[in-house]
N, C-alpha and C positions, 0 to 999 in steps of 0.2 A: 294752112292751119293744122299744125300737128298737135296731137294731144297724147300725153302719157297715160291717160286713164284707160282702163280696159274697156273693150267694147261692151256696150250694154246688151243685156240679154233680152230676147223677145218676151213679151208679156205672156205668151202662151206656153212658156217652158214648164210652168207648174203642172198644168193638166197633162202635158206630154210625159213628164217623169212619173206621174201617178199611173198613167195608162201603161207605161213600160214596166213599172213595178208590178202592176196587176198581171201583165203578160208573163213576167218571170215567175210570179207566184203560181199561175195556172200551169205553166210548163213544168215547174217543180212538182206540183201535185200529180200531173199526168205521168211524169217520169217515175216518181216513187210508187205510184199505183201499179205501173207496168212492171217495175222491179219486184214488187211484193206479191204480184198476182199469183205467181207459181209457188212462192215460198210460204204464204199464209195458208195454213191447213185448218181452216175452220168452216163450218157449215154456213154461218151467217156472214153475208158480204157487207162491207162497209157502205155507208151512204155514198152517193155519187160525189158530193162536194165535201165530204168530211173524212179525214184520216185519223180522227181522234180514237177510233176503236183499235187502231194498230199501235197506239202509243202506250208505253208502260214507264212508270217512274223508276229512276235509278236510286242509289243509296242517298243522294242528296235531295231527292224529290224532283229532279229535272226530268222532263218527259223525253223519251227516246223511242226510236222504232225498234221493236223487239225487246227481248229480255237481255240486258247487258251481261248477266251471269252466264248465259249460254254462249256469248260471243267471246268471253275471256280466253286468253291464250292457254292458260293452265287448264281451264275447263275443256278446251278442245283436245289438249294432250291427254287428259284423263279419259275423255270419251274414246280416243284412239286406243288407249291402253285397255279399257274395258272391252272394246270391240275385239281386240286381239285375243284377250283372255277368253271371251265368249267363243270365238272361232276355234281356239285351241281346245276348249272343252268339248265343242261339237266334234272335233277330230278324234278326241279320246273316246267319246261315245260311239263314234263310227267304228273305231277299232274293236270295241267290245261287241258291237252288233255284228261285226264281221266274223266273229268266232262261230265255227260250224262244227258239226260232228266229225268232220274229217281231220280236225286238228288233234294233235296228241296232247296228253296231259302236260308235258314239258312246254309245248308251244303256248298252251292256254295260260300256264303259270307265268311264262315270260311276258305275255300280253298284259296280264293282270298286274304284274310287278311294274311294268312300264307305265300303265295307267295310274297306278297308285303313286308312283314317284312324281309323275308329271302333275297329277292333281295336287299333291302337297306343294310343289313348286308354284303352281298357279295360285293356290291359297296364300302362300307367302307373298307373291307378287301383288295380289289384289289388296293386301293390307296396306300397300303404299299409296293407294288411291284414296285421298281424303277430302276431295272437293264435295261440298254439300250439293252443288248443282247436279251432280251425277249420282246421288245417293240411291235413286231408284234403280239405275242400271247396275250399281254395285250389288244391291240386294238380289236382283235377278241373276247376276253372274254367280253369286254365292249359292243361290238356290239351285242353279244348274250343277255346281260342284257337289252340293249335298246329295242331289239325286244321283249323280255319277258315283259317289262313294257308297250309296245304298245298293246300287247295281253291282258294284265290285264286291261288297260284303255278301250279297246273295250268291255270287259266283264262288266266293271263298268258302262257302259251306260245302260245296262239292269238290273244290280244288284248293285245299288249304295251302298256305305259304310254307314251303319247306326250305326257303333260302336262309342264309345266315341273318342274324339280327342286324337291323339297320340302325345306325346311330346318327342322329342329326346334330352336327356341330355348328350349325349356323348361329346359334345363340351364344356360343362360347368363342369369343375372339380375344386376341391378345392386344 
């Protein structure tokens, strides 16, 4: 007796699939918790069985883990750019702090000119970062550049710039 009908399923398949789904759900929770354990920087820990505190809505209202604006590729690029600008600003500040009484007036003027030129270039470069997700970092970088300019202007009272007039032709292009 051969039959073309598919073999019948056992009657206990429904409870088995629900327990497998429960198992997969529990594994997913544990995996996400372990992945986010080191990346979540908050003082309050989520409840043992709930990950709702780690979810945030995206633009369409769907819940996602983490802030999607912070994970966007352009945001990451903007953060990298701001980080590079901040490091460059720290380097310029270190050049000014390295000025000592053993430096001649010409050496001090050369350092100050270099810092001024690079500060202007960094200011121009920072204006290209327009992501709202990194607006706080942009404000901090601009504040660092403002502070650097103030330090240079204090130095310029004792060591005025005697170099030829500098003309910025970046705004004039053909």
